[in-house]
N, C-alpha and C positions, 0 to 999 in steps of 0.2 A: 835820799831825803828829799831833793827837790821831784823825784820821781812820785813821790808818794803825795805830796803835797799836789802833784799837778791830776795826778788819779782823781785824787778827793777833791779837787777844784772843779774836773769834768763830771763827777758825780752830782755835783749838787747844784750845777747846771744844768744838768738834764734835769734833776730833782725839780727845780723850777721852772724849767719848761713844763714842766709834765704838771707842776700845778698850776700853771699861769694857763692853760691848755682845758684844766679842769674848770677853771674859775669863767677862762674868757668866751670857751664853745658854747656853755650853757647861754649865757649872757647873747652872744654874738646871734645866736641861731634862735633865742625865745621867740621873739615875734613870727619869725617863718613860722616853726614850730604849732605856735598856737593858732597861725592861718590853717595850718595845714590840718589840724584836728577839725576845727570850725567847717573845713570844705567837705572833711573824709565824712563829716556826720552828716551836713548836710544832703550830701548825695547819698548816702548808701544807709541812713536810717528813716523810717517812715514814723516813730515813736519822739517822743520828746526824750532829751537828753540833758541833765543839767549838773552842774558843780558850780562851789562855790570859790574854788581857785586853782591857778593852773602854774606849774612850776615845772623846769628843765633843770636834772639835774645828774651828774655821776654820782652824788653820795648816796642816796638812797639807795640803791643797788649797786652800789660799785662791784667790779668797774664798769657795768654799762651806766649808757646813758639812756635818760627816761623820761618821758613827759607825763608827769604826778597831775591827776585832779583828785580834787580833796572835795569831800561830800558829796560825792559822786552818786549820782540817781538816773536810771533807765526805763520808763515805763513800758506798761505790757502793749501787746498787739490786742486788737478786739478780739474777743468783746471782753476783753480783761484791761480796757485802756485806761481806767481809774483805777489800776494798781501798778505794781511797783516790779518789776523783773528782777533787775539788779540795783542792790544798792551796796555803797561801802565807803569805810573814810577815807580811804584812799585805791585809786585804780591806775596803776603806772604802766606805759606802753614802753617796751624797750624799742631803740632806732638803731638802726645799722649805719656806723658812723660814716662808714666811704659813700653812703646813697645820701648824706648832706650835701656834699660835692658832686656825684657825679649825679644822681637824682635818679628816679623819683625817689621820694622819702619811704623808707621800708622800715614797717615794724614788723617785728620777729618774736616778741615776746610781751605778755601780760603777768600784771602783776595784780592779785585781790586782797586787800589787808583789810581784817576784820568788817570782813563782806555778809550779805545774805542774797542768795539767788534761790528764786520759788519759779518753780515749773509748773504749769498747772492747765488740765484741757477741761473742756464744760461735758455736758451730756452726750455733744454732736461728736465730739472727739475732735474739736477745735481747739488749738494749743495757746498760748500764750506767748511764743516767742518768733513769731510771723512778723519780726520788725525791719527786716530788709526790703529796700524797694526793689520793684521786679527789673526795672530797667536801670537799678546800679551797677557798675562794672567797677571795682575795686582795684583793679590790676591794671587799669590804665589810668594814665594822667589827663587831667581836664584838658580841653582846649583853654588856649589862652584870650584872655580879655581882647574884645575887638576895639576898644578906645586904646590908642598910642602912650606908650609911656606907662603904662598901668602893669604890675607886676600880674605875671600868671596867675589864674586860680588853680593851684597846685594841690589835691589829693593824694593820700598816701596809700603805697601797694602794702596789702596786707598779708605777710607770708610767715605766720606763726610758727616758730620753733619751738620754742618753750612758753608751760602755763604753770605759773604760780600762784595758791592759793594759802593763805596764812590765819587762821582763825575765823572761818569763814562756815557757816551755814546754809545748809539746802536744803530745800522743800520741795517735794514734789506729789502732786495729787492727780489721781485721773478718777472720778465717778463711774466710770464705763468701764471700767476692768473688774471690779474698784479697788487701787491699790492706794496709802497714802507710806511715804516715806521720809522722815525728817531726820537730818544726821546736824550735828551740833562741832562745833570745834576743827572744821577740815583744816587739815596742812596736805596741802597736795603740791606735788614736782611732776613735769610731766614734759614731754621731749619729743620729735618726733624726726624722722630721716624718710626720705623719700630717694630709691635706687632703684631702676628698671622697672619702673610702675606699682611697686613694691612700698607700700605707707606702712614704717613700723613704728609704733608710738609705745614707750616705756612709760611708765610710771609708777609711783611711791606715794601711797596715800596712808597719813594717820588721821582716823576719827574718833572725838574723845566719847562719842554719844551716837549710835543711830536707833531708831524706831522703824519697825517695817510693821503695816497693819494690810494683811489680805481682809477685805469683807467683813469688816467692822472686828475682827480676830487677828489681837498683836501676837505677830512668831518672834520678833527680835524689839527687847524693850529696854532702851538706857544701855546699850554694850558698845564699847568702845570696839574699833575695828583699826587693823593695819594689814597693810596688802603692797604687793608688787607683781605689776602687772606687765607681761609684755606680748603684744597682740600684732597682728602681721595682717595687713589688707591688700588684695588684690584688686588695683584699680580700674583692671580693665573687667574684670569678673565679678568683683566684688564679694570673693571668697574672702573667708577670714579664718584666721589661725590664731586661738590661744595658747599662744605658746605656753607661756609661763603665768599662772596666776596664782601665788601664794597670800592668802589671806590669815586673818589671826584675828577670831572673834573672843573678846576680851583674853583667855588665856589659850584657847582650843583652837590651836592651827589648823587650816585645810589647804589641800592643793586640788587647783583643778584644771585640766587640758582638754581642748576641744576644736573641733572643725566644723566650720560652717559653709556649705559649698551650695552652688545654685546651679542645677540642670535645668536642660531645656525645656522638661517637662513636670519640674518639681523641686526639692531641694534634699539634703543629704544633710543630717547634724550627728556629730559624736560629741560625747561629754564624758568625761571621767573625774571620780574625785575620789580623795582619799584624806584622813585626819587620823594620827595616831595622840591617843592624850592619858598619861598614867598606863601605858602598856596595854592600855584596849585600842581598839577600831572602830570604823566605819567607812567602806569603800561602797562605791558603785557607779556604773557605768552605764550610758544610753547610746543606742545607736541606730537612728533613725532615717528611713531612706522613703519619701513621700513623692508619690507620681500620681496613679488613678486609684489606688488603693497606699496603705499604710503597711513599712513592714518594718520592723523591729526587733531588737536583740536588746534585754535590759537584763542588768546584774547588782543584786544588790549584798551586800554583806556588813552585817551591824553585832556588834559584839561589846554592853556597855556596861555600868553600873551607874546608873541614875543619877543616885548620889553625889559622882566624883564628877561627871558631864556638869551637872548643875552647879557645883559650884564654879568649876571651869570657866562656863558661860557668864558665871557671876547675877546668877537667881536667886534672887533674895528674898519674892514675896512669896514663892511656896518653897515647902518641903517635901522634894522629891529622894523616893528608895527604892531599890529594888534591882533585879538582874534581870536587862533587857538585851535580848539578840532576835535575828531576822536574816532569812535567807530568801533571796527572790531571783529565779533563772526563768526569763519568758524570750522566746521566737519565736516569730512567725508573723503573717500576713492578719492585718485587721483590715475588713471590708466589709462595705453594705452594699444592698440593690434588690433588684424586685423579685420578691419571694417565687419560688419557683414551682410551689404547690398551689400558686393563687395564679389565676388568671386577671382578677381587679388589681390596679396599683395598691401595692403592698411592699415597703422597703421595711428588710428584714436585717441580722445581722447573718453576711455568708461564712465571716471566717474568723479567725481568732487567732491570737498567737499562742502556742504550747506553753504552760506556765508550769513552775511549781513554787510553792509560799509554806514557809514553815515560821514563827514565832512563837516566843516564850517569855512571857513575864513572871518572875519569883517574888518571893517577897516585899511585895508592891506598897509604897507607902507614898498618899499625898496629903497635904494639908496647905489651904491658904491662910497664912500667918496672922491674917485679920480675925480668923476663927479659932472657936477655943478646942474643936477636935479636928482629929482625922479619918480620911477612908484609910482602913487598915488591911492588911492580908488580902492583899488584890493579886490575884494570880490567874494565867488561862493557859493554856497551851493551843495555838493555833496551826490548822495545816490545811492547805487548798489546791488542788490542781485543775489543770484541766487538758485534754489530747484531742488527738487528731482535727485541730481549728475548729473544734465545734464546741458554741458555747453551752449546748446541751448537756456534753461531757464534766459539766465542772460540780467537782466533790467540794464541801466544806466542813470540817471539822471543828468543832469549837470545844475543849476538856477543860475540866476542872477549872471552871468560872467560880470566880470565888471573891467577895468583897465584904465588908463591915463598916459599921458606925455603929459606936458605943456596942449598945447590946442587937444592934439590928443586923442580920445576914441575908445574904442574896448568895446561891450557888445553883449550880446546874451543869447541863451541859446541852451542846447542839448538833447534831450528826446531819447530812444532808446527802446523800449519793445519785448526785444527778439531777438534770431538770428535765427529764422525760418521766411525766407523771410523778414528779418531785416524791423520792422515797423520804423520810427523814423520820429521826428519830431526837425524841428531846424530853430533858425532864430538868425542873426548874422549882426550888423552893423558896421562899421569901418569906422574913418577918419582920417589918418595918413599923415602926411608931414614927409618923411621919411628920411629928411636932418636932423632931431630935433632928431632921434632915438639915435643917439650916443650921447646925453647930459644926458640919462640917462640908455643906454645902451653900454657895452665895448665891442665894434664889429673888436676890433684887426685893420687888415689892410682896412678891408672894408669904403668904403666912399661911401653912398648913397643920393640919391637925384629924388626929384618926388611928386607930392601930388598922393596918392591911394586910394580909394574908394573902399568899400564892403558893398553889400546889399545883403543876401541870406535870401532865406525864403525859406522852403522845408518842404512837410508833405506827407506821404504816406510811401509804400513798395518799397524796392529795390529787385527786383527779376526778373533778366533777364530771365531766363529759364523758366520762367511764363508770360515774356512777360509784367513785370510791374516795374512801376519807378516811384516814387514822382510826387507827383504835386510840380512844381519847380518855382521860379524867383530867378534867381542868375545873378547879376552884377558887373563886377570888371572892374575898371578905374582906368589906369595910366596914367598920364599927365607928360613932362618935365623929364622924368627919367633920371637918370645915374649912372651907377656902376663904381666904382675906385679899385682898390687894388692897394698893395705895389709891385706886383709881375711883375707891366710893367706901364710903364709911361702914355700911354693913356686911356683914361673911356672908354668903352660902351655908348654912348651919345644921347640926341634926343630921347629918348625912348617913345613910345605910345603905348598904349593896350587898348582894347576895348573890353569885353569876355562877353558874356551873354550866360545861360542854362535855356531854359524855357520848361516847359513841363504843360500841362494844364488839360488834360486827366487824367491822373495816369496810361496811357499805355506809354511802348518802345516805341509803335510808334509815340505818339508825342511828344519825344523830339528832341527839337532844338538846337544845338550850333553853337554859330558865333563867329569869332575872325576877328574884322572890325576897325583897323588892328591890327595887331603886325609891328612895324617899330623902327628902331633905324639905328644909323648909327657912324661906328667904324674905324679910321684912315682916316676918309674924304669920306668913302664908304657907299652909304644907303643902306639899304635891306629894303624889307618889303615884308609881307605876310597879304592875307585877306584869309578868306573861311568862308564856313559855311558846315553843317553834319546835317542831318536831318532824322527822321524814321531808326532807328536803326535796325528795321526788314526788311528792303528792303533800305540798307542805300542809300541816294541821298548826294552827294557832291557838290561842286562849291569852286576850290582852284587855288589861284592865287597867284604866288611867282615871285619877282623881284629885282635883287641886286647881291652883290658881298659880301665874306665872306673871312678874312686871317687868316685862321683854326691856323697857329702858333701865333699871338699875341692872338685870341680869346684861346687856350692852357694857354699861360703863364698869359693872365690875372687872370684865376681861379686857375693856377700851381698847376693839381693834380698829386700824389707824382707817382712812376711805370709807367707812360706814356708820350710819347713823341707824338706831333702830329703838322704838316706843310703842307703847300699846299694854294691851291686856289680856290675858288669855285666860279661861275656864275650862277645864274639862270634867266631865262624868260621863265616862264611857264604858264599854264590856262591846269586844269583839272577839268571837270563836265559833270555828268552823275548820273546815278542809277544802284545800284548792279545787280537787275533783268535783266536791258538790257544786260550787260555785261556776267552774269549767260545762259541767254538766246541765246547769240549771236547776237543780233542786236549792231553790233559796230557803225553804223550809226548814232547812235541815241547817242552816246557818244562824248564827243567834248573833247579831249586832244591832247594839241599842247604843242609845246615849246620846249628847249634845258636846258640841265645841262652842264655845262662845269666844268672838273676839270683838274687841273695843279701841278704839283708836290705833290702831296697829298704824305704823308711821315707818318708812324704810326709805332711807336715804343712803343711795351709794354712788361713787366713784364714776360710774356706768351710765347714771340718769341724771340728767340734769336740774330735776327738780324730784321732791319728796313722793314716792307711791301711800297714797291715807285710804285704810279700811276705817269709816267712821264706827260701821257697827257689822255684826251680820254673825250666823248660827250657822253652825254645821251640823245636821241632825243624821244617826247613822240608822238607817233602817235597812236589815240584812244586804243584799246586795248593791241598794243604793244609797250615797249620799246625798242629802236637802240641803240646798241652800234656801234661807230663808232671811228677807229683808237685808240683803246685803246693800249698804250705801258706801259708796268709794269712790276717791278725787284721786286726780293726777291735774298738779297744777291746776287750770281752768275748766279740765273735764270733770263730768260727773256722770257715775253711772249707778244706778238703782237695779237690783237683778235678784230674781228669786226662779227656783228650778233645781234640778237635780242631777245628778252623775250617777251613772250605771256602770256595770262591769269594771267599777274600781278594784276588787278583791283582783279579776283576772289581771287588770292592768298593772297593778301591780307587783303581782308576783310570777306572772308569766311574761314569755317576750313576744313579741309581736301581739300582743292581745290590746284592741282599742279601745281608749276610754270615751263611752257614750254620755247621752244627755240631754234632756230638752231643759230652753230657759226661755224666760221672759223679762227683755230689759228694756229701760225706760233712759234717757239724758235729755236735760235739760239742754246741755250745750258738749258738743263732742268734738276735739281738736285732732282730728286723726295725725298730721303731723308727728304729734308728739311720741306716738307707739311706731315709730320707724326703727326696725333694729340698727344696731349702729359693731361695727369692726372694735376690735380688744385697743381700747384707748393707749395711743401713746405713750410714753413715760413724760411726767411735768415738764412743761419747761418752765423757760424763766417767771413766765407771769404763771397766775394759777387758775386756766383756762385749762381744758382738758381738749384733746385735738379726737375729732371722729374720724371714721372714713363712713361715706356713704353705703348704703345696702337697703335690697327692697325688703319688701314684709313678707315674712317665713311663716307657713303656715305647716304645724307638723305635720305630720302623716299618720300618725294613729290617734287620730280624734276623730270622733261621730259625732259631732253636736251641732243640734238644732237651736235657732233661735228666733223666738216672736219677738220682733223690735217697732218700737216707737219712740221716736227720735226726734225732738223738738227742733234741733238745729246741729248742724255738721259745717264743719271747718274744712278742707284741704286745698293745699297750696293756694292760698286765697279766693276759694270757690266757696259760696253759701248754701248749702242744702237745709230746708225746712219741712217742717212735718212731714217724715218720713216713717211709713211704714212698711212692713217688708220681711216676709221668711228668711231667714240667714241658715246656711247650712255650713259647716263647717266638716269636708270627710276629705280622706285620701289625698291630703296635702293641698285640697282645694277650697277657694270660697265661694258658696254660690249666692247669690242672691235671686231670690224668686217674687213675683208678684209683686215688685217693687212700685211705691207710687210716692212720688215730693214732689215739692212745689220747688222752681229753683228758676231765677232771674223772672219773675214774675209769671210763670207759666205752671200748667199741671204735667207732670212728666210718669211714665209707665216705662218700668227698665226691666229689663232682665240679664243680668251680667255674672260671669265666671273669672277667678282671676286664680292664679298659683302660679309660685316660684320653680323654677329652674333649679337656679345655684343661687347663694347668697346677694350675686348680685346680679343675675337676670330674673325678668318674670315674664308673663303671658297674659292676657286677658282678653274678653270678646263679650260685646254686649249688644241688645237690641233696644232701642231708644226709640219711643214714640212722645213727642212735644208737641202740643197744640197750641197755636197762637201766643209767642211770645216776641219780644220786642229785640229787634236785629239790632241796633243800636246797642243796648246792655249785654246780650250774650256777646257781643263782640268785644264789647270790656271785662265781661266778668269772667270766661270761659276761654283758658287760653287753648285748649282745643278744638274749639269753633273756632276762635281766630286764624291758628295754623291751618287748618281744614280749606276756611273761607276768608281770603286775606282781603277781596275786594267789597269784605262787609262792610270795611271802614267807612266808605261810601255811600251807605246805603242808609235809609228810615223808613220804618213802615215793621208791620205784623207778618210773621213769618210761620210756618210749622215744617216739624223734621220726623220724618220716618227714617232710621235709619241703623244699619246692624254694621259693624266694624271689628274685625279682631287684630291682633297686633302684638310685640313684645315691649319690655319697659328695661330702661337701664339701672343702674343701681341709683341715681337719682328719684326713681320711679318717676322717668317721663318718657313718653314714648317714643320708640326708635320708628321713624318715618317711611324707610324703607321695606319694614315688616308689616304696615297696615295693608288691610284687605278688607274690602265690603263693598256697601254701595248702598243705594234709596234713593229718597227723594227729600226735596229742598221746596216747600210750596211758599209761592208768595203770594198772601192774600192783598196787601196793597201796601205796595212797596215805593218810594220815589228815592231815586237814584241821583246824589249830588257829587259832581267834581269827579266821579271815575274816570280813569286817565283812559281808560278803553271807550268809554263813548264820549268823554271830550275830544280825543282826538278824530275820533268817527265823524263826529257831527263838523270838526273843525273839515277833514278833509273832504265832506260832502257840503259843507256851509251849510248845514242846518242846523242854527243853533236850538230846536226841541230834543233833538235828541242829546245834548249835552247833559242833560239832566230828567230823563225819561221818568214818567212815572209807570209801573207796571204791575198789574192785575191780574189774579187768576194764571199765574205760571208755574209749572211743575217742572223744575230742573233735576232729571234723574242722571245719578252719576257713578262711577264705580272706582272702587282705588287699588293699586298693585304697584308695586316694586317704584313708591314716590312718585307713581301717575296718576292724576286723578283724569278720567273720561267722563266727558259731557255726552250725553247722548241728544239726538238731534231734536230740538225745545225751538217752539215758536213761539212770537209774543208780538203783541203791538206797542208802538210807542210814537207819541206826537204824530200820527195821521199814516205811518209807515209799516209794514209787516217785515217783522225781524226773524230770519232765521238760526241758529249758532248750532254746531256742533266740533267737538275737537278734544285736545287733551292740554291740560297743565300739569305742573308738578311743583314741589314743595318748595323748591328752589326760586319758583317766580317764573319759570319758562312758559312760553305759550307757544301752541300750533291749533289755532282756530280756525274752522270753516264757516262762512255766514253768508247770506245773501240778505240783500235788504230789498224788500218789496215796494214800488214806490205806489203813493195812492192813486186809483182809488181803493183801489180792488189787490194790488200787491201781483199784477199777472206778470207786470215788467219788472223785473230787478236788477239789483247791480250786485255781482260777484265780487265777494273778499276774502282774502286771508289775512287774519290776525296774529302778526308774528312777534318775536321778542321777548320783553317780559310786562309781567302789572304794571312797573313804575316806568316802563318805557315801550309801551306798545309802538308798532308799526306794520304800516299797513300795505299790503298788496291787491292791486284787482285784478281779477281772471283766476281763472280755473287750473290754476300751478299745480303739478304734482311733484316738484322736486325741492318744495319748503322740507328745511332741516327738521325731523321730528324730536321733541321734547324730549330730552335725557332722561332716561330710566336708570335706576338703579337697583339689581335685583335683588334678591334676599332669599337665600339657599338655605337658611336654618331653620327647617322645618322642626314642628314635634314630630316626637316619634308616634308609630301606627298604636301603640299601646296605649301612648298615655290619650291619644286623640280618642280612644274605644273607651276609655276609663273615663272622660271628661262627657262623653255622649251618653255615658250611664247613670253619671252622677246629675245630668239636667233631668234624666226622664224619669228616676225613679227618687221618690219623695223620701227621706229617714222616719224610719219606724220610731213610735214611742208616744207617749201622751202631750197633746199640746198645753202649755203653760200660758197663760193670758197675761201680756206686760200688766205689772204692777201699778195700781195707783194712790 
């Protein structure tokens, strides 16, 4: 009996000691652990962490000692710094008891209770979870305080072995993929173990509801999920092995296994999955090896009853039925590369895996339960294959294609027997009451009406280059049609369409297309188009259009994002003729008559910062010509009035490599050329509403032969104002030529001939001959950038000069000159010029002790220079200044370096003189006396990117020959 009481007493004592420890340890270490939490957060985190209360306890996660933070929140990293990354009613950190004594404190467990975790990326792929200081090291203990008697500022070692979530939500958003995942009610328990550099992760997770949306399409919606996962990671190679991944989505189980191995020149992936539900299954595997090409082996086997699996997945929004099966086998290499049949750069598919695919759906049924009717009797048999690793061998057959809504039916088949010459066979029949589609198909804002009938039967080869076309009879008829959307109150109504395509010979020449008619009414305005095309080898056309269209209403009806369109179009056209007559110049055999009237056309697009507005204009068709009459247009502050014609229009539209010809006269009161630069494709919108542009040169199309007789009152280009410009402008062969140009610039009259063309969207070339008489040198320096860069010394000059110069060179993407490419020469004549404060003359006067040289007056001096390889060469030039006779020659460059040889002839006759060399730079000239020959030459920058001979010949021909055509005087 005493023994029993003794054992009972010892037991009570042990229990008492344990209870006392459970109470005292948290109390004794609370202050220390609180300081550890603060130090660790301050040391490791770069974002804001908040909590309302801290507690240390064994009770909350017994028997583990935990630091418990109530009302926990942790802010995201930039650029999401105003958002929350993690929030929870309680976050707890499990502490290793032994580390409380031995130090440093180790955190081995994390608990999140009733939390919310948000992981998100922006468009550039920047995440919100970069919350750690780069300089932080959470494994080491902080250094002790430098003040004696103060406790060490200790932070924790974080060695997570267990992670536990309860009743936690998770949100993932990445617009760059684009993918969104939302999971509610996550219960997760995970633990890890590291042995021999192998990390093993064991996880169990249960999710009450998960949504997965990819590219705005929901693939999983509000489905529960259970999973047991075992993953191994080799910490040396980062190879991963998915040893066990058992998932359960609602009632449907899935098993996943796989491996990811990194190779020196790529990677290798193997994934296999299997699911069995109600004695039906789906299985598959994918093995990929990626190096310089992609080798893959894929298998899929699916045999399911859609109704059973829909119930298993918990799909309640739709009623799915039918028997579906699919088998896929694929094996081989996918590779792309240079087309072996082409000498030009041309990337093509060189190899594909051999594959076979079969799929069948029978007795299919689909109903959106928010709608009264279903799509019934859905069926198809699909088979496809590819052999010899050649995509051109792909065969595709879709048989027994059927579907129906109420009394509306579609049925048919499609067979493609390879992609070489595209042999095909197809037949489709359809009878649809468009108004009944909305009873089974969610059309959102779209309301359709009309009876649509399709009868299609096609058999043969489609190979236009070989003049082959399938034997075909296609009929498409729509009666009493209408289209209404929520974006605009008025519908397009009274739509009638009768279209046919007929070919009875199997030859391209036997093809006939008829549209008789396409007609509709919009806002009370009727429009009708009738037409026929036949024999594409020698196209014969017969087109009639009559009616009017309100572009703003049409645009708003269909509401295209990123574009605005307004204005009015009226047509009354008859176009009839044959391609061969147009090409042969038999214009009397053509009958092209009528007008196309445009009024207040405004186009706004995200590719241009301002709207393009055509205030009025009439297209008048007259056989081979299209006349432009009274075209008044604006783009922001620029205005253009234009009359003229285009010719060869039919050939340009119907045949390849045919130029569009024309002659125009145009006038402008103000033209801002900077507005017309082309731009590269805009980047996706950033955080602001502005659109980013990539600079590009002005590209002249090569299939234009357009002459213009111009009268422009004012032009502005890169801050330069040109007035009273008259010129003959020609656009031909990708060139812009300015002939007999006369204009006023910086107060003087200028005559000029110029050529411009683009080499690539980022490079262009130019040449010009200019003659400018008696202009103010100071004004030229201030207003003309090219003059300022060619003659940097002009900044210190005043007076009147003339220029006769020829120059050619290249332009970069910003339309700025590439200075090493400049080549040319000419004369700058000084009529009456005073040089003030120029460092060259100031330093010369100071060296010689002659004040008159510092600010000389120069008259009747011709400076002849040539330019090449970034160097300006000055020929021997003589001038008088302050009684002295000065002679100079030599070189400078666009970097400001100088190497000039000079002689200062002494009064009265300059027979005796002082030889000098002027070296250094224009900002810091250096003088040396005597005839030295070892001075360093100015640095050349050789430019070798010359235009090819055929382009030079084309430019020379274009300059010498004028475009043929009638001259059109500028409109007044």
